[in-house]
Every structure is written in C-alpha cells, then in structure tokens.
N, C-alpha and C positions, 0 to 999 in steps of 0.2 A: 307493398308493406313499407311503412315509414319507420325508419330507425334513427334514433337520436344520434347526432354526430359522435358523441363521446361514449356511446353504448357499444358493448361487445356484440359482434354479429352472430355469436354462437355461444353455447355452453358446452361443458365437457360431455354431457350425455349425447348431445347432437354429434359431437366429434366421434364418440364411440360408435354410434349408429352408422355414420358415414364410413368409418374404417371397416366396419363389418360388411357393409355392402361392397366396398373395394375388394375385400378378401374373398368373399363368396361369389361375387360377380352377378348377384341377383338380389332384388329386394325380398323376394319370398324366402330365399335361403337365409338372408340376414335375420328375417323375422323369426325363423325356427331357432337359429343360434341364440338369439337374445331373448326368446320367449315372449315376443310381441306379435301383434297382428301385422299383416302386410300393409293394410291401410295406415297403420301408425308409423311404419317405416317410411312409406311413400310421403306421408305428410311431413315427417321430420326432415327428409331430404329436400322437399319442395320449400319448406320454410328456411332451411339453411341456404339454399340457392337464392331465395328472395332477399334474405337479410344481407348476404354478401354481394348481391347484385351480379352474380356470375352463374353460368351453367357449369356444373361440376362433372356430370356424366353424359356420355354420348349414348343416347338411348336407341340409336339406329343399329347398334350391333349387339350381338349376344355371344358371350356374356357381356354385361355392361362395360363399356370402356370409359376411361377418364379423359376429359378435355385437358388442355395444357393447364388451365386454372385448377382443375381437379388434381392434377399431379402435384402442383405446389401445395394444395391443401392437404393432400395425403402425407406429404413429407413433414409439414409443420405439425399436423394433427398428431402424428405418431410421436413426435418429440414432446409435444405438450402432454399427451396422455402418459407417456413414460415418466415425465417429471411428476405429474399429479399422483401416479400410483406409488411414488416413493414418499409422499407426504406422511401417510399414516405410520409406516415404520419409523420414519424420522421423529415423529411426535412421540412414539412409544419410547424411543431411545432418550429423547429429551426428558420425558416423564420419569425415567429412571436416573436422571441426573447427568446424562452424557449426551453431548451433541454428536452429530455424524461427522462434521468437518468444521474446522476453524482455520481461516486464512489470515495471517498477520504479516504486515509489511514492516521491515526493520531498516532504518537508515544505515548506510554502509559503515559509518563511523562507530556504530554500536554492535556490529555483527560479531566481533570477537567476544565482547563483553556479555552480550545478552542472547545470542542465538540459542545456546544450549539451555540456559535457565528458562527462557520463554517456551521453548518446545517441550521441556519436561513438565512444566506447570500445565500447559494447555493439553498435554496428553492425558492428564488426570481428569479432564473435562470433556474430551472429544475423542472419538474413535480415530480420526485422521487429522493431522496437523500439517499445514503448509506455512513455512517461514520464507518470505521473499525479501531479499535484500535489494536496495536500490536508492534512488533519489526520493526525498520527502515529497517533492511535487508530484511525482508519478504515483506514489502511494496515496496521496491526498485525492487525486483524481479517481483512483481505483476504489477508494472507500465510498466516494460519492456515487459511483456507478455500480456499487455493490459487488465489485470484483474482489474486494477485501472486506473482512469483518472488523478489523481494527488496524491501526498502525502506530509505530513509535518513531518519532522524529521531531524536527522543529515544527512548531505549530503554524501551518500555512492556511488554516481554516478558521481564523479567529472571528471572522464576520459571518460564518455559516451557522444557522440555527439548527437545533435538533441533534447536537453532538455533545458527548461527554468528554471532558478533558481532565487528565490527571498528570500534573507535573511530576517529573522524575528527578531531574538534576539540572542545576544551572552551573555553567562553567565560563570562565573568561577566555577570550581569544589571546593567544600568545605568539611570540616570534620564534622562529627557528633561524639561527644564523650560523655561518661556518665557524668551526672551532677556533680558527685563528683571527676572527673578527670580533672587536669589542662590541657588545650589545649597545644599541643606541639608547641614550637616556631620555631623549625628548623627541618631539616631532621634527625639529630641525636636523638632529643627528640621523633620524630615520630617512629624511629626504636626502641627506648626503650619502647614506648607505645605498639608497635606491639608485643613485647616480653612478655608483661604482660596482655594485654587485647586482646581478640579475634577480628578478622576482619570479619564483615559481608559483603559479596560480592554481587555485581550485577552479574547476569548470564553472562558467557562468550559468550552466544548467542546474547547478546545485544551490540550495539555500545558503550554504556556507560561502560559496564563491560570490554570490550576490552581496551578502553582508560585508564581506571583506572589501569588495570594490567600493561600496558606499563609504566605508570607514576611510579608505585611502583618499577618496575624493574630498571628504571633510577635512583631511589634513593637507589638502592642496597638492596631492601627489598624482602626477600623470605619468605612470610608468609604462614604457613601451611593451608591447606584447612579446611574450617569450614562450616558455613552456607552460602548458596547462594540462591538468589531469582531473579525471573524475573522482579518483579515490585518494585517500591519504598515502597509500603505498607509493604512488608515483611522485607526489609532492615531497614526501619525506625522503624518499630515495635520492631524488635529485639534489636536495640540500645536503644530505649525508655524504654525497660524493665531493662536496666542496664547490665554492664558486657561485653559490646562489643562496637566497634567503626566502622565507615564506612566512605567511601568517596562517596559523592553524589553531587547534584547540587541544587541551590535555587529553580528552577522550580519543581524539584522532591519533594522538601520540601513543596511546595504549593499543589502538587498533593496528598501527603500523610503527613499531618501535624503530629507533635508530640503531643500526647494526654495525656501522663502520667507524663510529667514533669521530665522524667528520663534522658534526654539528652539535649545537647545544640550544636549549630553550632559554628564553628570556621574556621579561614582561613586555607587553605591547605598549609603546609610548602613546601619549595623547589621551583623549577621552576613553573611559572604560567601555569595552565592547564585550558583551556576553551573549550567550545563547542558552535557551532552555529546551531540554528534550522532554517531550510530552507524549503520553499515550492518549490516543483519540479513538473513540468508538461512537457508533450511532446510539442515541439515547434510547433506553428501555428495550433493548433487543437482546442483550446478553446477561441481564440480571446483575448480580454482583461480580461477575467474572472480570470485567475490566478493572474494577477497583482492586480486586485480589491480585490480578496480574501486575498492576502498577506496584503494589506492595512487594511482590516477589522480585520485580525488576530493581526496585530501590535497594532491597536487601542484597541482591546479587552485586549491584554496583558498589555498595559500601564494603562488602566483603572482599572484593577483588580489585576492580579497576580504580576506584577512588583511593583505596589503601595504597596501591602502587604509585599513584600520582602524588599523593602527599609525601611518600618516602622519596620520590625522585625530585619533586619540585616543592619543597616545604614553604617557599616564599609565596605560594598562591593558595595555601590551605584555607585561609579565611574567605577566599572568593569561590571556593568549590563547595556548593551547597546542595545536599540531597534533600528533596522535599519530603515532608512528613504530614 
C-alpha cells in the first residue's frame, strides 16, 4: 500500500481497534467488544500494519503478543486516544464560555505587578490557570511550540506572522547609582563613573540585559565583567549595598524595591533607551480574551505600579506611557 509521505498512517478508529485487540488478546474478542465482524477487525489491523510499514502483533502466540514496534504503538496510541476523548468535554466547556486551561508566561519584571490581576481575570474565562514567570525569550519559544497560550514581555517575535500583539506600557531605562555618588549628567560622566564604580549587569540571557549592553556599546563603554543576575532582585540588591551602579527600568524597580537606602534612581545619559511590554497571543485562537486581558493589565498597571513610579520618580512621568 502506497502512503503519501505527509499522510498520517492511521486514524483514531484504527487506533481504537488496535488497542482493543491489545487488551483482549484476540481479534475475535475485539470484534465482540466493538460490535464489529472479525474480518473487519483483521482488515483494519492489516491495513494499519501496511500503512505503518511494521508488524505490530506476533501471531505465533496465543493470546496475540506485541512486537517491539507494537509496544511503542500501544503506548502512543493510548495517549492519543486519551487526548482525543477529552476534546468533546473541552468543546462543551468552551461553548459555555469557559476554557479548560490557559497558560500564560509573564516576564519576571512584571511578576509583582501583574501575576494576581492576570490570574484573577483568566480564572473568569478558564477552569484552570497557569502563570509562568521567566525570560521573554523562553516564553516566546513556548508560545511558538504551543506550550503557552499567550505571554507578556518585551516583543521578541516582531517578524513572526500569525500573532496578535497588544502593547501595555512603554518605559525608559534609568540608572541606579550609590546614594553618595552624583548621577552622571552625560555620556562622558557615565564613562567616568564606570571607571570608578563597578557595573551590576542583567544576564545576557534576558532581553533587558541585551538591550543594556547594546546601549553601553553605543556610548563607547567597554565595562569589565562583574556581577550578573537574572532578576531585578539581585541587580538592585547589589547596588543598594553600595559600591556599584546599574542600568534598569522603573517597572523593575517596582518589582524589586530598594530597601537599604543605599542607592537612588537617575536618568540614563545619552540617547533615550526604552522598552515596551506587550501581550502576545496566536491570532484567532482565543477570541477577544487577549484584548480584554491587555485592558485588564493596563488598568492594573495604572492603578498600582505606574502610580507608585510617578510618585517616586516624578521626573520621568512624561516618558512612562500606558498604551490605550
């Protein structure tokens, strides 16, 4: 039997018949269980073996035994049928306006600000909600491989088609300097600061870390490696202890506040550097949910995080823009 290279070598009914023969140990017994004739069962198994190009049953023993290939098929077929049997209940849930599960990725620097508002909103639309924190790059990959349904972070997928994007907020990068150090007013002063005070970096695995390094290179700064952290907690904590400076963002400052009074925020010298946090989902899969979640996130940011930032750092209010 010739099968097109891109054609599936079986359908769900064939797998159901195969599993029934596995469980009963005989084609005649499987026929009785399924309400079919024995020739129909035999033909279905023969066709399945022909289409897969393998022998699935050892017919020399009674009850029928599985070949190694048959063992693999049984394991995979059971998983596929289990998933398939869940589709109808899931569709009924969706028809009633609620999904079974929604998985959302949330960049670390928004975890404090948006974890709870995001989970509360999604719980009104789904029976189960998973909020996963981490790097934007990891979430982008998980969205493309369907291990996430949407994510919130810096847009790393601008060239990928078939996605929806809803901007949430744009914010400038800022400096954190030791409390006893005068903030640099220009790139030359920043270069001098870098020569006397160590730089605490965000990890190069993060979008934030990559953007900061690009900015420093544009300013002609080649700062020796020192401390490097994945999250704002480590970066801000080191600066807060004194003796180091960092480039960060206002939302990161809300995520990991300064607690020791050893540092202060200041404008970042040189060309303006900003980042935009965006909600990204696959197009036409979740209806209006992504748009409504984006609105919920903007409202939550305005009511809490952005309000705190404007009170702490009034000099950057004009550069802190919530999308509408």
